N, C-alpha and C positions, 0 to 999 in steps of 0.2 A: 847887367855887366857893369862893373864899377870903373873900368879903365877907359872905355870907349862908349860913344853914344850908340847903344844897341837899339834896334827897331824890330818889333814883332808885328805881324799882321795876322789877324784871326778872321776866318770866314766860317759861316755856318748856314745851314739851310733849315727852313721851317720844318718842324716835325709834324708828320701827318699821322692819322690813325690807321694807316694802311698796315695790313698784316704781311709779314715776310715769312715765307716757308723756307726752311733750310734743313739739311741733313745734319744730325748730331749723333756722334758715336757715344754710346753708353758703355763704360767699362764693366767688367764682371762685377756682379753683386746687385743689390737693390738700390735704386736711386730715385729721389723725389724731385719733381719740378718745384723750385722754390716759390713760384708764383701761384701755382694751382694746387699743389699737394699731390698731384697724380704720380703714381709709382710706375717705375720701369725696371725690368730685369735685364741685365746685360750679361754677356756682351751682345750688343745689338746696335744697329743704326736705326734711328727713328727720324720722323719728319716733325720738326718743331714749327708751330704756327704762333708767332708772337708779333706784337706791334713793333714798328721800327725803332721806337725809343726804349725798348726793353731787351736787355741781353738775356739769352737763355742761361739759367743757372740751375744746376742739378746738385743735390746734396746727398751724400751717401747715407743710407740707413745705418744708424749706429753712431753718427757723427755727434760730437760735442764741440760746439763752436763758441769760443770766448771772444767777446767783442768789447772794446773800450767805447766810451761815449764819442759821438761825432766831434771832430776837431780838425783844425787846419794843419797842425803839427803836433807831434807827440808830447811836447812839454807845455802845450797851451793851457792845460788845466788838469786837474786830478782825474785819474782813471776810476772815478766813482760815479755811479755803480758800474761794475763789470756785468755785462749781460751774457748769460749762457743760453744759447739756442740748443736745445737737447732733442735729438731725433733718435730715441731709443729703439733698439732692435730686439724683439722678443727673444728671450733665451740667451742673450749675450750680455757681457759686461764690456763696455767701451770706455776709453779714457782719452783725456787730453791733458796737456800741461800748460798752464799759464806762466809765461816767462816775463819777468819784469827787471828793469834796471833804470838808472836815472835818465836815460834817453839822450843825454847831452855829452857825456865823456866816454872815455875808454876804460873806466874803472871796472867794468865787467871782466876785463882781462886779468884783474887782480882778485877775482872772485866776488866782487860787489854786485850781486844780483840775487834774485830769489825766484823759486819755482813753486807753484801750487798745483798739485795733482787733483784732477776732477774726474770722477767716474760716474757712469750712468748704466743702469741695467733695467730690464723690463721682464717681469715674471708673468708669463701668460696664464699660469694656473690660478693666480690670484688677481690678475689685472692690476698689478702694482708696478709703478715706476719708482726707482730709487736713484737719487742724485746725491753723491757724496763729494763735498768740497773739503779737501785735506788742509792741514795746517801749512802755511807758507814756510818753505825751508830756504834759509839764507837771509841775507840782509844787504841793503844798500841805503845810502843817504840820498834823499829824504824819503824813505819808504813809509807809506801810511801805516799807522799802528792798527787801524781797523779798516775793514773793507765792506762796502755795501754790494749786494748781489741782486740781480734780477734774473730769475730763471723762467724761461719760456719753454714749456714742454710741448712737443709735437707728438700727436698720437702715433704709436707704432703702425707701420704700413698694414700689417695683417690683422689688426684689431678692428672690431666693428666701428663704422663711421659714427654711430649714434652714442658711442661710449663717452661719458662725460665724467670729469673728476668729482668725487664725492667727499674727499678728505685730503688735507695737506698737513704734514707735520714737519717741524724744524727742530732738530736736536731732541727728538722723541716727544715733543709736545705739539 
């Protein structure tokens, strides 16, 4: 606080390796435990066993998650590379939109932003996963002219556990 001498007091307790059991409601669909990869089909309530220092996180099968590099605030550094965590669902095409603006002003209200459509699909007949990153639509200053991407593919839930990638292509090569 800039006008008065503010004081904050923080307290914490040591983290133990004790496991905590808690009920977790799983919405309709297929969901994966982010830590173990175990799949669950909802709607259902399951019992989650995890260490006290780990939050239970479940990711919907078919999700495409775009993540910026770790930083303390959005304008700290360039959003390069953007990491895509792709959880394809066999027989479906799923998508997400990466939205960007300058993170500092309200220029987005005047249309200064851009969006990039990202789709992912999994073909069970050929055991093929396809991720398509569309062209960025729109503009803002200072938008990067080029973007680096890291794509992390997660095996579709209903595919064999021993299935391993044998080929990767970018732009047909």
